RODOTOR-141531 format. One record per residue (C-alpha): residue number from 1; residue in one letter; x, y, z. Coordinates in nm, 2 decimals. Example, Ala and Ser with C-alpha at 12.3 -4.5 7.8 and 13.67 -1.06 7.14 Angstrom:
pos->1 code->a px->1.23 py->-0.45 pz->0.78
pos->2 code->s px->1.37 py->-0.11 pz->0.71
***
This chain:
pos->1 code->x px->2.16 py->-0.43 pz->-2.11
pos->2 code->x px->2.27 py->-0.05 pz->-2.08
pos->3 code->x px->2.01 py->0.18 pz->-1.92
pos->4 code->x px->1.96 py->0.57 pz->-1.86
pos->5 code->x px->1.83 py->0.62 pz->-1.50
pos->6 code->x px->1.66 py->0.96 pz->-1.35
pos->7 code->x px->1.64 py->0.88 pz->-0.98
pos->8 code->x px->1.48 py->1.10 pz->-0.72
pos->9 code->x px->1.73 py->1.26 pz->-0.48
pos->10 code->x px->1.60 py->1.42 pz->-0.18
pos->11 code->x px->1.83 py->1.44 pz->0.13
pos->12 code->x px->1.54 py->1.45 pz->0.37
pos->13 code->x px->1.18 py->1.60 pz->0.42
pos->14 code->x px->1.28 py->1.93 pz->0.47
pos->15 code->x px->1.48 py->1.97 pz->0.18
pos->16 code->x px->1.39 py->2.01 pz->-0.19
pos->17 code->x px->1.43 py->1.69 pz->-0.42
pos->18 code->x px->1.54 py->1.65 pz->-0.81
pos->19 code->x px->1.59 py->1.38 pz->-1.04
pos->20 code->x px->1.97 py->1.27 pz->-1.07
pos->21 code->x px->2.08 py->1.10 pz->-1.41
pos->22 code->x px->2.28 py->0.80 pz->-1.43
pos->23 code->x px->2.43 py->0.56 pz->-1.68
pos->24 code->x px->2.42 py->0.21 pz->-1.59
pos->25 code->x px->2.58 py->-0.07 pz->-1.81
pos->26 code->x px->2.60 py->-0.40 pz->-1.83
pos->27 code->x px->2.27 py->-0.48 pz->-1.65
pos->28 code->x px->2.14 py->-0.85 pz->-1.64
pos->29 code->x px->1.79 py->-0.87 pz->-1.79
pos->30 code->x px->1.76 py->-1.18 pz->-1.53
pos->31 code->x px->1.80 py->-0.91 pz->-1.22
pos->32 code->x px->1.49 py->-0.78 pz->-1.03
pos->33 code->x px->1.45 py->-0.40 pz->-1.04
pos->34 code->x px->1.57 py->-0.40 pz->-0.67
pos->35 code->x px->1.89 py->-0.59 pz->-0.77
pos->36 code->x px->1.96 py->-0.33 pz->-1.05
pos->37 code->x px->1.92 py->-0.06 pz->-0.77
pos->38 code->x px->2.20 py->-0.24 pz->-0.60
pos->39 code->x px->2.42 py->-0.24 pz->-0.87
pos->40 code->x px->2.36 py->0.12 pz->-0.89
pos->41 code->x px->2.45 py->0.19 pz->-0.52
pos->42 code->x px->2.75 py->-0.04 pz->-0.55
pos->43 code->x px->2.86 py->0.18 pz->-0.86
pos->44 code->x px->2.81 py->0.49 pz->-0.66
pos->45 code->x px->2.98 py->0.37 pz->-0.36
pos->46 code->x px->3.28 py->0.29 pz->-0.61
pos->47 code->x px->3.25 py->0.64 pz->-0.72
pos->48 code->x px->3.26 py->0.77 pz->-0.34
pos->49 code->x px->2.90 py->0.92 pz->-0.40
pos->50 code->x px->2.57 py->0.88 pz->-0.16
pos->51 code->x px->2.40 py->0.56 pz->-0.23
pos->52 code->x px->2.01 py->0.57 pz->-0.32
pos->53 code->x px->1.80 py->0.53 pz->-0.04
pos->54 code->x px->1.51 py->0.29 pz->-0.10
pos->55 code->x px->1.31 py->0.05 pz->0.11
pos->56 code->x px->1.29 py->-0.33 pz->0.09
pos->57 code->x px->1.24 py->-0.64 pz->0.30
pos->58 code->x px->1.12 py->-0.98 pz->0.16
pos->59 code->x px->1.17 py->-0.88 pz->-0.19
pos->60 code->x px->0.89 py->-1.15 pz->-0.25
pos->61 code->x px->0.62 py->-0.94 pz->-0.32
pos->62 code->x px->0.47 py->-0.98 pz->0.04
pos->63 code->x px->0.56 py->-0.72 pz->0.26
pos->64 code->x px->0.50 py->-0.40 pz->0.06
pos->65 code->x px->0.77 py->-0.18 pz->0.16
pos->66 code->x px->0.94 py->-0.15 pz->-0.21
pos->67 code->x px->0.70 py->0.13 pz->-0.29
pos->68 code->x px->0.81 py->0.33 pz->-0.56
pos->69 code->x px->0.70 py->0.47 pz->-0.87
pos->70 code->x px->0.86 py->0.33 pz->-1.22
pos->71 code->x px->0.81 py->0.57 pz->-1.51
pos->72 code->x px->0.51 py->0.71 pz->-1.37
pos->73 code->x px->0.33 py->0.41 pz->-1.24
pos->74 code->x px->0.33 py->0.28 pz->-0.88
pos->75 code->x px->0.53 py->-0.06 pz->-0.91
pos->76 code->x px->0.64 py->-0.02 pz->-1.27
pos->77 code->x px->0.46 py->-0.14 pz->-1.62
pos->78 code->x px->0.35 py->-0.48 pz->-1.51
pos->79 code->x px->0.02 py->-0.55 pz->-1.34
pos->80 code->x px->-0.03 py->-0.76 pz->-1.02
pos->81 code->x px->0.35 py->-0.70 pz->-0.96
pos->82 code->x px->0.55 py->-0.53 pz->-0.67
pos->83 code->x px->0.88 py->-0.33 pz->-0.76
pos->84 code->x px->1.07 py->-0.63 pz->-0.61
pos->85 code->x px->0.93 py->-0.90 pz->-0.83
pos->86 code->x px->0.95 py->-0.68 pz->-1.15
pos->87 code->x px->1.24 py->-0.79 pz->-1.37
pos->88 code->x px->1.49 py->-0.63 pz->-1.59
pos->89 code->x px->1.37 py->-0.82 pz->-1.89
pos->90 code->x px->1.07 py->-0.63 pz->-1.89
pos->91 code->x px->1.27 py->-0.33 pz->-2.03
pos->92 code->x px->1.47 py->-0.32 pz->-2.36
pos->93 code->x px->1.84 py->-0.21 pz->-2.37
pos->94 code->x px->1.87 py->0.17 pz->-2.39
pos->95 code->x px->1.57 py->0.24 pz->-2.22
pos->96 code->x px->1.52 py->0.56 pz->-2.00
pos->97 code->x px->1.36 py->0.47 pz->-1.67
pos->98 code->x px->1.26 py->0.73 pz->-1.39
pos->99 code->x px->1.25 py->0.63 pz->-1.05
pos->100 code->x px->1.04 py->0.82 pz->-0.78
pos->101 code->x px->0.88 py->0.79 pz->-0.44
pos->102 code->x px->0.48 py->0.75 pz->-0.44
pos->103 code->x px->0.37 py->1.10 pz->-0.47
pos->104 code->x px->0.08 py->1.17 pz->-0.22
pos->105 code->x px->0.04 py->1.42 pz->0.07
pos->106 code->x px->0.00 py->1.18 pz->0.34
pos->107 code->x px->0.30 py->1.00 pz->0.22
pos->108 code->x px->0.58 py->1.23 pz->0.31
pos->109 code->x px->0.94 py->1.16 pz->0.18
pos->110 code->x px->1.18 py->1.08 pz->0.42
pos->111 code->x px->1.49 py->1.03 pz->0.19
pos->112 code->x px->1.52 py->0.96 pz->-0.18
pos->113 code->x px->1.27 py->0.69 pz->-0.25
pos->114 code->x px->1.16 py->0.62 pz->0.09
pos->115 code->x px->0.83 py->0.76 pz->0.22
pos->116 code->x px->0.66 py->0.76 pz->0.54
pos->117 code->x px->0.35 py->0.54 pz->0.53
pos->118 code->x px->0.28 py->0.56 pz->0.89
pos->119 code->x px->-0.06 py->0.69 pz->0.80
pos->120 code->x px->-0.18 py->0.34 pz->0.72
pos->121 code->x px->-0.06 py->0.21 pz->1.03
pos->122 code->x px->-0.25 py->0.44 pz->1.25
pos->123 code->x px->-0.56 py->0.35 pz->1.01
pos->124 code->x px->-0.51 py->-0.04 pz->1.11
pos->125 code->x px->-0.45 py->0.05 pz->1.47
pos->126 code->x px->-0.78 py->0.23 pz->1.48
pos->127 code->x px->-0.97 py->-0.07 pz->1.43
pos->128 code->x px->-0.84 py->-0.31 pz->1.21
pos->129 code->x px->-0.83 py->-0.61 pz->1.47
pos->130 code->x px->-1.06 py->-0.84 pz->1.69
pos->131 code->x px->-1.07 py->-0.81 pz->2.03
pos->132 code->x px->-1.08 py->-1.15 pz->2.20
pos->133 code->x px->-0.98 py->-1.33 pz->2.52
pos->134 code->x px->-0.63 py->-1.50 pz->2.51
pos->135 code->x px->-0.63 py->-1.84 pz->2.57
pos->136 code->x px->-0.61 py->-2.16 pz->2.36
pos->137 code->x px->-0.67 py->-2.14 pz->2.00
pos->138 code->x px->-1.03 py->-2.27 pz->1.91
pos->139 code->x px->-1.09 py->-2.57 pz->1.70
pos->140 code->x px->-1.08 py->-2.45 pz->1.33
pos->141 code->x px->-1.39 py->-2.64 pz->1.24
pos->142 code->x px->-1.58 py->-2.48 pz->1.54
pos->143 code->x px->-1.67 py->-2.16 pz->1.37
pos->144 code->x px->-1.87 py->-2.26 pz->1.00
pos->145 code->x px->-1.77 py->-2.00 pz->0.75
pos->146 code->x px->-1.94 py->-1.99 pz->0.41
pos->147 code->x px->-1.72 py->-2.04 pz->0.13
pos->148 code->x px->-1.80 py->-1.73 pz->-0.06
pos->149 code->x px->-1.75 py->-1.51 pz->0.24
pos->150 code->x px->-1.41 py->-1.71 pz->0.35
pos->151 code->x px->-1.28 py->-1.64 pz->-0.02
pos->152 code->x px->-1.38 py->-1.29 pz->-0.05
pos->153 code->x px->-1.21 py->-1.21 pz->0.32
pos->154 code->x px->-0.91 py->-1.38 pz->0.20
pos->155 code->x px->-0.88 py->-1.19 pz->-0.14
pos->156 code->x px->-0.93 py->-0.87 pz->0.11
pos->157 code->x px->-0.68 py->-0.98 pz->0.33
pos->158 code->x px->-0.43 py->-1.02 pz->0.06
pos->159 code->x px->-0.34 py->-0.66 pz->0.09
pos->160 code->x px->0.01 py->-0.56 pz->0.17
pos->161 code->x px->-0.02 py->-0.21 pz->0.26
pos->162 code->x px->0.22 py->-0.09 pz->0.02
pos->163 code->x px->0.05 py->0.24 pz->-0.10
pos->164 code->x px->0.01 py->0.20 pz->-0.46
pos->165 code->x px->-0.38 py->0.24 pz->-0.44
pos->166 code->x px->-0.29 py->0.57 pz->-0.29
pos->167 code->x px->-0.01 py->0.69 pz->-0.53
pos->168 code->x px->-0.24 py->0.59 pz->-0.83
pos->169 code->x px->-0.53 py->0.79 pz->-0.74
pos->170 code->x px->-0.58 py->1.13 pz->-0.85
pos->171 code->x px->-0.72 py->1.24 pz->-0.51
pos->172 code->x px->-0.44 py->1.04 pz->-0.30
pos->173 code->x px->-0.75 py->0.84 pz->-0.14
pos->174 code->x px->-0.67 py->0.55 pz->0.07
pos->175 code->x px->-1.03 py->0.41 pz->0.02
pos->176 code->x px->-0.89 py->0.06 pz->-0.12
pos->177 code->x px->-0.64 py->0.00 pz->0.14
pos->178 code->x px->-0.91 py->0.09 pz->0.44
pos->179 code->x px->-1.21 py->-0.10 pz->0.25
pos->180 code->x px->-0.99 py->-0.41 pz->0.21
pos->181 code->x px->-0.91 py->-0.42 pz->0.60
pos->182 code->x px->-1.24 py->-0.34 pz->0.71
pos->183 code->x px->-1.36 py->-0.63 pz->0.47
pos->184 code->x px->-1.14 py->-0.88 pz->0.55
pos->185 code->x px->-1.25 py->-0.91 pz->0.91
pos->186 code->x px->-1.63 py->-0.78 pz->0.86
pos->187 code->x px->-1.67 py->-1.09 pz->0.64
pos->188 code->x px->-1.59 py->-1.33 pz->0.91
pos->189 code->x px->-1.81 py->-1.43 pz->1.22
pos->190 code->x px->-1.51 py->-1.35 pz->1.44
pos->191 code->x px->-1.52 py->-0.98 pz->1.33
pos->192 code->x px->-1.91 py->-0.93 pz->1.35
pos->193 code->x px->-1.91 py->-0.80 pz->1.72
pos->194 code->x px->-1.70 py->-0.50 pz->1.64
pos->195 code->x px->-1.81 py->-0.47 pz->1.25
pos->196 code->x px->-1.98 py->-0.13 pz->1.29
pos->197 code->x px->-1.74 py->0.04 pz->1.55
pos->198 code->x px->-1.46 py->-0.09 pz->1.34
pos->199 code->x px->-1.57 py->0.07 pz->0.98
pos->200 code->x px->-1.63 py->0.39 pz->1.16
pos->201 code->x px->-1.31 py->0.43 pz->1.36
pos->202 code->x px->-1.11 py->0.34 pz->1.04
pos->203 code->x px->-1.28 py->0.54 pz->0.82
pos->204 code->x px->-1.25 py->0.84 pz->1.06
pos->205 code->x px->-0.89 py->0.78 pz->1.11
pos->206 code->x px->-0.84 py->0.77 pz->0.73
pos->207 code->x px->-1.02 py->1.13 pz->0.71
pos->208 code->x px->-0.77 py->1.26 pz->1.00
pos->209 code->x px->-0.47 py->1.17 pz->0.81
pos->210 code->x px->-0.57 py->1.40 pz->0.54
pos->211 code->x px->-0.60 py->1.14 pz->0.25
pos->212 code->x px->-0.83 py->1.26 pz->-0.05
pos->213 code->x px->-1.15 py->1.14 pz->-0.12
pos->214 code->x px->-1.28 py->0.86 pz->-0.34
pos->215 code->x px->-1.43 py->0.98 pz->-0.69
pos->216 code->x px->-1.43 py->0.61 pz->-0.86
pos->217 code->x px->-1.19 py->0.66 pz->-1.10
pos->218 code->x px->-1.08 py->0.31 pz->-1.05
pos->219 code->x px->-0.70 py->0.37 pz->-1.08
pos->220 code->x px->-0.64 py->0.21 pz->-0.74
pos->221 code->x px->-0.77 py->-0.14 pz->-0.83
pos->222 code->x px->-0.56 py->-0.12 pz->-1.14
pos->223 code->x px->-0.22 py->-0.02 pz->-0.95
pos->224 code->x px->-0.26 py->-0.26 pz->-0.67
pos->225 code->x px->0.00 py->-0.57 pz->-0.69
pos->226 code->x px->-0.27 py->-0.80 pz->-0.53
pos->227 code->x px->-0.55 py->-0.70 pz->-0.77
pos->228 code->x px->-0.78 py->-0.61 pz->-0.49
pos->229 code->x px->-1.12 py->-0.47 pz->-0.63
pos->230 code->x px->-1.28 py->-0.18 pz->-0.57
pos->231 code->x px->-1.59 py->-0.38 pz->-0.49
pos->232 code->x px->-1.47 py->-0.36 pz->-0.12
pos->233 code->x px->-1.51 py->0.01 pz->-0.10
pos->234 code->x px->-1.87 py->-0.03 pz->-0.20
pos->235 code->x px->-1.89 py->-0.27 pz->0.10
pos->236 code->x px->-1.74 py->-0.03 pz->0.32
pos->237 code->x px->-1.95 py->0.25 pz->0.25
pos->238 code->x px->-2.25 py->0.04 pz->0.29
pos->239 code->x px->-2.12 py->-0.06 pz->0.63
pos->240 code->x px->-2.04 py->0.28 pz->0.74
pos->241 code->x px->-2.40 py->0.41 pz->0.62
pos->242 code->x px->-2.58 py->0.12 pz->0.83
pos->243 code->x px->-2.30 py->0.22 pz->1.12
pos->244 code->x px->-2.38 py->0.57 pz->1.13
pos->245 code->x px->-2.79 py->0.56 pz->1.04
pos->246 code->x px->-2.89 py->0.25 pz->1.18
pos->247 code->x px->-2.64 py->0.24 pz->1.49
pos->248 code->x px->-2.54 py->0.63 pz->1.49
pos->249 code->x px->-2.67 py->0.73 pz->1.84
pos->250 code->x px->-2.49 py->0.45 pz->2.02
pos->251 code->x px->-2.14 py->0.50 pz->1.79
pos->252 code->x px->-2.18 py->0.88 pz->1.88
pos->253 code->x px->-2.23 py->0.81 pz->2.26
pos->254 code->x px->-1.92 py->0.57 pz->2.25
pos->255 code->x px->-1.70 py->0.83 pz->2.03
pos->256 code->x px->-1.79 py->1.11 pz->2.28
pos->257 code->x px->-1.70 py->0.91 pz->2.56
pos->258 code->x px->-1.36 py->0.85 pz->2.41
***
């Protein structure tokens, strides 16, 4: 198939960017979207031009690094699919495709299609873990877990931190990401001792990263390639209220001491 591409080009965070037009011919419909970009870059290198910078790692829909918007939609037109797992058969011969980085204040552009999503890492570091003593792994069946809770925790843990939820949200909110990271630990017995400290720390870090607020548009769950539901935002809000109201004194004391 033959395609007309408009690719966002930006030398660095300090420079202005713009769409650059390319005509790409004989693209295999069996190739993935990133393989199509590889083909574009091979063509640019042969012409002595600078290739397009874009992130990729596993190319299996697991790592979340292939974060880009395709025709205005995070990860492209197919639901529950990352950009690396999107195949060119989803487009037609002669199509015009716009490719740009995720647009969010907290995801500054580094170069071309590459954005800095380090804000997600800092939210995770604020409390997305369980503090345990090192040693031999406990027997798997020693801690009984209700199947309903185990299933919900597994669904939340499917979040790959790609940032599509932020890019899709008109407010640039990170509530779905933060809620998923809070929930997958808060649903398990191992996560109970730090449950309320965790939600307060991670929500406060999210606010410090200057993400927008959630106003229940629901675009985040529609764009999420793993289909994570906004029900986890409800759960996080409930835990946050419990933490700040029922245990607010002890939490404030701990945070002030830090």
